[in-house]
C-alpha positions as a Markdown table, in Angstrom:
| # | Residue | x | y | z |
|---|---|---|---|---|
| 1 | Met | -3.9 | -132.7 | -36.1 |
| 2 | Arg | -0.5 | -131.4 | -35.6 |
| 3 | Arg | 0.5 | -133.0 | -39.2 |
| 4 | Asn | -2.1 | -131.1 | -40.6 |
| 5 | Leu | -0.7 | -127.9 | -39.0 |
| 6 | Leu | 2.6 | -128.5 | -40.3 |
| 7 | Leu | 0.9 | -129.0 | -43.5 |
| 8 | Ile | -1.3 | -125.7 | -43.6 |
| 9 | Leu | 1.5 | -123.5 | -42.0 |
| 10 | Pro | 3.8 | -123.5 | -45.1 |
| 11 | Leu | 0.9 | -122.7 | -47.4 |
| 12 | Leu | -0.1 | -119.8 | -45.2 |
| 13 | Leu | 3.2 | -118.4 | -45.2 |
| 14 | Leu | 3.6 | -118.8 | -48.6 |
| 15 | Leu | 0.6 | -116.8 | -49.4 |
| 16 | Leu | 1.8 | -114.1 | -47.1 |
| 17 | Thr | 4.9 | -113.5 | -48.9 |
| 18 | Gly | 2.6 | -112.8 | -52.2 |
| 19 | Cys | 2.0 | -109.5 | -54.0 |
| 20 | Ala | -0.3 | -107.5 | -51.8 |
| 21 | Ala | -2.7 | -105.2 | -53.7 |
| 22 | Pro | -1.8 | -101.3 | -53.5 |
| 23 | His | -3.7 | -99.5 | -51.1 |
| 24 | Val | -5.8 | -96.3 | -52.7 |
| 25 | Arg | -6.8 | -93.2 | -51.0 |
| 26 | Ala | -9.4 | -91.1 | -52.1 |
| 27 | Gln | -9.0 | -87.1 | -51.1 |
| 28 | Gly | -11.9 | -85.3 | -52.7 |
| 29 | Asp | -10.8 | -84.8 | -56.4 |
| 30 | Leu | -7.3 | -85.7 | -55.5 |
| 31 | Leu | -6.3 | -89.4 | -56.2 |
| 32 | Val | -2.9 | -90.6 | -54.6 |
| 33 | Arg | -1.9 | -93.9 | -55.7 |
| 34 | Arg | 0.4 | -95.3 | -52.8 |
| 35 | Pro | 3.2 | -97.5 | -54.4 |
| 36 | Asn | 4.1 | -101.2 | -53.4 |
| 37 | Glu | 7.1 | -101.1 | -50.7 |
| 38 | Gly | 10.7 | -100.8 | -52.3 |
| 39 | Arg | 9.1 | -99.2 | -55.4 |
| 40 | Glu | 9.9 | -95.7 | -56.5 |
| 41 | Ala | 7.0 | -93.5 | -55.5 |
| 42 | Glu | 4.4 | -92.6 | -58.1 |
| 43 | Ala | 1.6 | -90.3 | -57.9 |
| 44 | Val | -1.5 | -89.5 | -60.5 |
| 45 | Val | -3.1 | -86.1 | -60.0 |
| 46 | Thr | -6.6 | -85.3 | -61.3 |
| 47 | Leu | -7.7 | -81.7 | -60.6 |
| 48 | Lys | -10.8 | -80.0 | -61.3 |
| 49 | Pro | -10.5 | -76.8 | -63.6 |
| 50 | Val | -11.0 | -73.9 | -61.5 |
| 51 | Pro | -12.9 | -71.2 | -63.3 |
| 52 | Thr | -11.1 | -68.5 | -64.9 |
| 53 | Ala | -12.9 | -64.9 | -64.2 |
| 54 | Ala | -13.0 | -63.0 | -67.1 |
| 55 | Pro | -10.9 | -60.0 | -67.0 |
| 56 | Ala | -12.7 | -56.8 | -65.6 |
| 57 | Thr | -13.1 | -54.4 | -68.4 |
| 58 | Pro | -11.6 | -50.8 | -67.1 |
| 59 | Thr | -14.3 | -48.2 | -66.4 |
| 60 | Pro | -12.8 | -45.2 | -68.3 |
| 61 | Thr | -11.9 | -42.3 | -66.2 |
| 62 | Pro | -14.2 | -39.4 | -67.5 |
| 63 | Val | -12.2 | -36.7 | -69.2 |
| 64 | Pro | -13.5 | -33.4 | -68.0 |
| 65 | Ala | -14.7 | -31.6 | -71.1 |
| 66 | Thr | -13.2 | -28.4 | -72.1 |
| 67 | Pro | -15.5 | -25.5 | -71.9 |
| 68 | Thr | -15.8 | -23.9 | -75.2 |
| 69 | Pro | -14.8 | -20.4 | -74.8 |
| 70 | Glu | -17.3 | -17.6 | -75.0 |
| 71 | Pro | -16.3 | -15.4 | -78.0 |
| 72 | Ala | -14.8 | -12.1 | -76.8 |
| 73 | Thr | -16.8 | -9.1 | -76.9 |
| 74 | Pro | -14.9 | -6.4 | -78.8 |
| 75 | Glu | -13.8 | -3.6 | -77.4 |
| 76 | Pro | -15.3 | -0.3 | -79.0 |
| 77 | Val | -12.7 | 1.4 | -80.8 |
| 78 | Thr | -11.8 | 5.0 | -79.7 |
| 79 | Pro | -9.5 | 6.8 | -82.4 |
| 80 | Ser | -6.5 | 8.6 | -80.7 |
| 81 | Pro | -7.7 | 12.5 | -80.6 |
| 82 | Thr | -6.1 | 14.6 | -83.1 |
| 83 | Pro | -5.9 | 18.0 | -83.3 |
| 84 | Ala | -9.2 | 19.7 | -84.6 |
| 85 | Gln | -9.5 | 21.9 | -88.0 |
| 86 | Val | -10.8 | 25.0 | -87.0 |
| 87 | Leu | -11.6 | 27.5 | -89.3 |
| 88 | Ala | -13.3 | 31.0 | -89.1 |
| 89 | Glu | -14.2 | 30.8 | -92.6 |
| 90 | Pro | -12.9 | 29.3 | -95.5 |
| 91 | Asp | -9.6 | 30.5 | -96.9 |
| 92 | Arg | -9.9 | 31.2 | -100.4 |
| 93 | Ser | -6.4 | 32.7 | -100.6 |
| 94 | Glu | -4.8 | 29.7 | -102.2 |
| 95 | Gly | -8.0 | 28.6 | -104.0 |
| 96 | Gln | -8.6 | 25.9 | -101.7 |
| 97 | Lys | -12.1 | 24.1 | -102.3 |
| 98 | Tyr | -13.7 | 22.8 | -98.7 |
| 99 | Val | -15.6 | 19.6 | -98.3 |
| 100 | Tyr | -17.7 | 18.6 | -95.0 |
| 101 | Leu | -18.9 | 15.3 | -94.4 |
| 102 | Thr | -21.7 | 15.2 | -92.3 |
| 103 | Phe | -23.3 | 12.3 | -90.3 |
| 104 | Asp | -27.2 | 12.5 | -89.4 |
| 105 | Asp | -29.2 | 10.7 | -86.9 |
| 106 | Gly | -26.5 | 9.1 | -84.4 |
| 107 | Pro | -25.1 | 7.7 | -82.6 |
| 108 | Ser | -25.3 | 4.1 | -83.4 |
| 109 | Lys | -23.5 | 0.8 | -83.3 |
| 110 | Asn | -21.4 | 1.9 | -86.3 |
| 111 | Thr | -20.1 | 5.2 | -84.8 |
| 112 | Gln | -17.2 | 3.9 | -83.8 |
| 113 | Glu | -16.3 | 2.2 | -86.9 |
| 114 | Ile | -16.8 | 5.5 | -88.7 |
| 115 | Leu | -14.5 | 7.3 | -86.4 |
| 116 | Ala | -11.7 | 4.7 | -86.9 |
| 117 | Ile | -12.1 | 5.3 | -90.8 |
| 118 | Leu | -11.9 | 9.2 | -90.4 |
| 119 | Asn | -9.0 | 9.0 | -88.0 |
| 120 | Glu | -7.2 | 6.7 | -90.4 |
| 121 | Lys | -7.7 | 9.2 | -93.1 |
| 122 | Gly | -6.7 | 11.9 | -90.9 |
| 123 | Val | -10.1 | 13.8 | -91.6 |
| 124 | His | -12.9 | 15.1 | -89.6 |
| 125 | Ala | -16.7 | 15.3 | -89.9 |
| 126 | Thr | -19.6 | 17.1 | -88.1 |
| 127 | Phe | -22.0 | 14.7 | -86.6 |
| 128 | Phe | -25.6 | 16.0 | -86.3 |
| 129 | Leu | -26.8 | 13.8 | -83.2 |
| 130 | Val | -30.2 | 12.8 | -81.9 |
| 131 | Gly | -30.5 | 13.8 | -78.2 |
| 132 | Glu | -32.4 | 10.6 | -77.3 |
| 133 | Lys | -29.5 | 8.5 | -78.9 |
| 134 | Ala | -27.0 | 10.7 | -77.4 |
| 135 | Ala | -28.1 | 10.1 | -74.2 |
| 136 | Glu | -28.3 | 6.2 | -74.5 |
| 137 | Arg | -24.7 | 6.1 | -76.2 |
| 138 | Pro | -22.5 | 8.8 | -74.0 |
| 139 | Asp | -19.1 | 6.8 | -75.0 |
| 140 | Asp | -19.8 | 7.5 | -78.5 |
| 141 | Val | -20.5 | 11.2 | -78.3 |
| 142 | Arg | -17.4 | 11.7 | -76.3 |
| 143 | Ala | -15.3 | 9.9 | -78.6 |
| 144 | Ile | -16.5 | 12.3 | -81.6 |
| 145 | Ala | -15.3 | 14.9 | -79.9 |
| 146 | Ala | -12.0 | 13.3 | -78.9 |
| 147 | Gln | -11.5 | 12.3 | -82.5 |
| 148 | Gly | -11.5 | 16.1 | -83.4 |
| 149 | Ser | -15.1 | 16.0 | -85.2 |
| 150 | Ile | -17.7 | 18.1 | -84.0 |
| 151 | Val | -20.9 | 17.2 | -82.1 |
| 152 | Ala | -24.2 | 18.9 | -83.6 |
| 153 | Asn | -27.7 | 19.2 | -82.9 |
| 154 | His | -30.3 | 17.2 | -84.7 |
| 155 | Ser | -33.2 | 17.5 | -82.7 |
| 156 | Met | -33.6 | 15.6 | -79.4 |
| 157 | Thr | -36.4 | 13.1 | -80.7 |
| 158 | His | -36.4 | 13.4 | -84.6 |
| 159 | Glu | -40.4 | 13.1 | -84.2 |
| 160 | Thr | -41.5 | 15.7 | -86.9 |
| 161 | Asp | -44.9 | 15.2 | -86.4 |
| 162 | Glu | -44.5 | 16.7 | -82.8 |
| 163 | Ile | -41.7 | 18.9 | -83.1 |
| 164 | Tyr | -42.8 | 20.7 | -86.2 |
| 165 | Lys | -46.4 | 21.3 | -85.1 |
| 166 | Ser | -45.1 | 25.1 | -84.2 |
| 167 | Ala | -41.8 | 26.5 | -83.8 |
| 168 | Glu | -42.1 | 26.8 | -80.2 |
| 169 | Ala | -42.2 | 23.4 | -80.2 |
| 170 | Phe | -39.1 | 23.0 | -82.6 |
| 171 | Leu | -37.1 | 25.3 | -80.5 |
| 172 | Ala | -37.9 | 23.3 | -77.1 |
| 173 | Asp | -36.7 | 20.2 | -78.8 |
| 174 | Leu | -33.5 | 21.6 | -80.0 |
| 175 | Ala | -33.3 | 23.1 | -76.4 |
| 176 | Ala | -33.4 | 19.5 | -75.0 |
| 177 | Cys | -30.9 | 18.3 | -77.4 |
| 178 | Arg | -28.7 | 20.9 | -76.5 |
| 179 | Glu | -29.0 | 20.2 | -72.9 |
| 180 | Thr | -28.2 | 16.5 | -73.2 |
| 181 | Ile | -24.7 | 17.6 | -75.2 |
| 182 | His | -24.0 | 19.8 | -72.3 |
| 183 | Glu | -24.5 | 17.0 | -69.9 |
| 184 | Ile | -22.2 | 14.6 | -71.7 |
| 185 | Leu | -19.4 | 16.9 | -72.9 |
| 186 | Gly | -19.7 | 19.6 | -70.5 |
| 187 | Glu | -21.5 | 22.8 | -70.2 |
| 188 | Asp | -18.2 | 24.8 | -72.1 |
| 189 | Tyr | -18.6 | 22.9 | -75.1 |
| 190 | Arg | -18.9 | 24.7 | -78.4 |
| 191 | Pro | -20.5 | 24.9 | -81.2 |
| 192 | Asp | -23.8 | 24.3 | -79.4 |
| 193 | Asp | -25.4 | 26.8 | -81.9 |
| 194 | Leu | -25.0 | 24.4 | -84.6 |
| 195 | Ile | -28.2 | 22.5 | -85.9 |
| 196 | Arg | -29.7 | 20.6 | -88.8 |
| 197 | Phe | -33.2 | 20.4 | -89.2 |
| 198 | Pro | -34.8 | 16.8 | -89.8 |
| 199 | Tyr | -35.3 | 16.3 | -93.2 |
| 200 | Gly | -33.8 | 19.7 | -94.2 |
| 201 | Ser | -34.9 | 23.3 | -93.6 |
| 202 | Thr | -36.6 | 23.7 | -96.9 |
| 203 | Asn | -39.1 | 20.8 | -95.7 |
| 204 | Arg | -42.7 | 22.1 | -96.2 |
| 205 | Arg | -43.5 | 21.5 | -92.6 |
| 206 | Cys | -40.2 | 23.7 | -91.0 |
| 207 | Arg | -39.1 | 26.2 | -93.7 |
| 208 | Asp | -41.5 | 29.2 | -92.0 |
| 209 | Tyr | -39.6 | 28.5 | -88.8 |
| 210 | Arg | -35.9 | 29.6 | -90.2 |
| 211 | Asp | -36.4 | 33.1 | -88.9 |
| 212 | Asp | -37.2 | 31.7 | -85.7 |
| 213 | Val | -34.5 | 29.4 | -85.1 |
| 214 | Arg | -31.9 | 31.9 | -86.7 |
| 215 | Ala | -33.3 | 34.5 | -84.4 |
| 216 | Ala | -32.7 | 32.1 | -81.4 |
| 217 | Gly | -29.0 | 32.0 | -82.1 |
| 218 | Tyr | -28.7 | 28.7 | -84.0 |
| 219 | Arg | -26.9 | 28.2 | -87.5 |
| 220 | Tyr | -28.2 | 25.7 | -89.6 |
| 221 | Phe | -26.9 | 23.6 | -92.8 |
| 222 | Asp | -28.5 | 21.6 | -95.6 |
| 223 | Trp | -26.4 | 19.7 | -97.9 |
| 224 | Asn | -25.6 | 20.0 | -101.5 |
| 225 | Ala | -24.5 | 16.0 | -101.8 |
| 226 | Leu | -25.2 | 12.8 | -100.8 |
| 227 | Asn | -24.6 | 9.4 | -101.0 |
| 228 | Gly | -28.1 | 8.3 | -101.4 |
| 229 | Asp | -28.4 | 6.1 | -98.1 |
| 230 | Ala | -31.6 | 8.0 | -97.1 |
| 231 | Glu | -33.3 | 7.8 | -100.5 |
| 232 | Ser | -36.1 | 5.7 | -102.0 |
| 233 | Gly | -34.8 | 2.1 | -101.5 |
| 234 | Ala | -31.9 | 2.8 | -99.9 |
| 235 | Ser | -32.2 | -0.4 | -98.0 |
| 236 | Gly | -31.3 | -2.6 | -100.6 |
| 237 | Lys | -28.6 | -0.9 | -101.7 |
| 238 | Ser | -24.9 | -1.7 | -101.7 |
| 239 | Ala | -21.5 | 0.0 | -100.9 |
| 240 | Glu | -20.9 | 0.5 | -104.4 |
| 241 | Asp | -24.7 | 1.6 | -105.4 |
| 242 | Leu | -24.0 | 4.5 | -102.6 |
| 243 | Tyr | -20.6 | 5.1 | -103.9 |
| 244 | Glu | -21.8 | 5.9 | -107.5 |
| 245 | Arg | -24.5 | 8.1 | -106.1 |
| 246 | Phe | -22.1 | 10.0 | -104.2 |
| 247 | Val | -19.6 | 10.3 | -106.7 |
| 248 | Glu | -22.5 | 11.3 | -109.3 |
| 249 | Thr | -23.9 | 14.3 | -106.8 |
| 250 | Val | -20.1 | 15.2 | -105.5 |
| 251 | Asp | -19.4 | 15.9 | -109.8 |
| 252 | Val | -22.2 | 18.4 | -110.1 |
| 253 | Gln | -20.8 | 20.9 | -107.4 |
| 254 | Ala | -17.1 | 20.0 | -107.9 |
| 255 | Asn | -17.9 | 21.0 | -111.9 |
| 256 | Arg | -19.2 | 24.5 | -110.4 |
| 257 | Gly | -16.4 | 25.3 | -108.3 |
| 258 | Arg | -18.5 | 25.1 | -105.1 |
| 259 | Asp | -17.9 | 23.7 | -101.7 |
| 260 | Ile | -19.5 | 20.6 | -101.0 |
| 261 | Ile | -21.6 | 19.2 | -97.8 |
| 262 | Val | -22.1 | 15.7 | -98.1 |
| 263 | Leu | -25.1 | 14.3 | -96.5 |
| 264 | Met | -24.4 | 10.7 | -94.9 |
| 265 | His | -26.2 | 8.7 | -92.0 |
| 266 | Asp | -25.1 | 6.9 | -88.8 |
| 267 | Thr | -27.8 | 4.7 | -87.9 |
| 268 | Asn | -27.9 | 0.8 | -87.3 |
| 269 | Ser | -28.9 | -0.1 | -90.4 |
| 270 | Lys | -26.4 | 2.3 | -92.6 |
| 271 | Lys | -23.5 | -0.5 | -92.8 |
| 272 | Ala | -23.0 | 0.3 | -96.5 |
| 273 | Thr | -22.2 | 3.6 | -95.7 |
| 274 | Val | -19.4 | 2.5 | -93.5 |
| 275 | Glu | -18.0 | 0.3 | -96.6 |
| 276 | Met | -18.2 | 3.1 | -99.2 |
| 277 | Leu | -16.8 | 5.9 | -96.6 |
| 278 | Pro | -12.8 | 5.0 | -97.6 |
| 279 | Ala | -13.4 | 5.6 | -101.1 |
| 280 | Ala | -15.5 | 8.5 | -101.0 |
| 281 | Ile | -12.6 | 10.2 | -99.0 |
| 282 | Asp | -10.2 | 9.0 | -101.3 |
| 283 | Tyr | -12.4 | 10.5 | -104.5 |
| 284 | Leu | -12.6 | 13.9 | -102.6 |
| 285 | Glu | -9.1 | 14.2 | -102.1 |
| 286 | Ser | -8.5 | 13.2 | -105.9 |
| 287 | Leu | -10.3 | 16.2 | -106.5 |
| 288 | Gly | -8.0 | 18.7 | -104.7 |
| 289 | Tyr | -10.9 | 19.1 | -101.5 |
| 290 | Thr | -9.8 | 20.0 | -98.6 |
| 291 | Phe | -11.8 | 18.5 | -95.7 |
| 292 | Ala | -13.0 | 20.7 | -92.8 |
| 293 | Thr | -16.0 | 20.8 | -90.2 |
| 294 | Leu | -18.9 | 23.1 | -90.1 |
| 295 | Glu | -17.7 | 24.2 | -86.4 |
| 296 | Asn | -17.1 | 28.0 | -87.3 |
| 297 | Val | -18.6 | 28.1 | -90.8 |
| 298 | Pro | -21.0 | 31.3 | -91.4 |
| 299 | Met | -24.4 | 30.8 | -92.4 |
| 300 | Glu | -24.9 | 32.4 | -96.1 |
| 301 | Asp | -27.5 | 35.0 | -96.2 |
């Protein structure tokens, strides 16, 4: 028995001194192999890929919209006041010829532009205003007077079917327009006796009232030249058309050596009249005419 043990013991010792298998330990998905004793440490690492989050797309910061500025409303042009040309009656000592620019039916949205042209050219005109329109546009009425032009009476309503029913009806209408002008320009504004009949004093509906109008202390004036802005088809006429008509009628009077009263209109639709006005003034100056208003011109008998 002892002898058998002695034989077995060396065999056991021999086995114990052999190489032992390495010990492996698993930690989840991380594997670490432990080396044999006396050898340099060595590790094998296996890692699961960590999902990479997609970079967040930055949300753009909204840029405040720049508000579109509203177009500025142009201020009305009020010409600088210039001294009014006052004539007791035309002075013929130097052989002067006079021209009187007149505008009927205003004021309108074109009044300020007409005044600016007159101011630039250094001339004045006579504006025969409709009282109802004057009441609606008092600043334009004041601008006419400030420029040195004359505010005159063209009836309160211009409704000829009503105002021409009788002399009394017409005189009442003129009185209402006169009162409106005084309310805007003051009680002392003159000439408050200066009128023009709607459609002229020779119109068959009112020509019988001329003596009544004169007896009431009014002076009235018609015209002997025009630009045609109230003639048939005027709405389709250009500034060039109106200028040609103006030259045609002016030349008739100039060739006769007469003073000229030019009829034009100041209403919202008469833009072509505004456009032709500078050339018309230049043409009259080239003919040697002196510009004046009807402020103190006496009526012819």
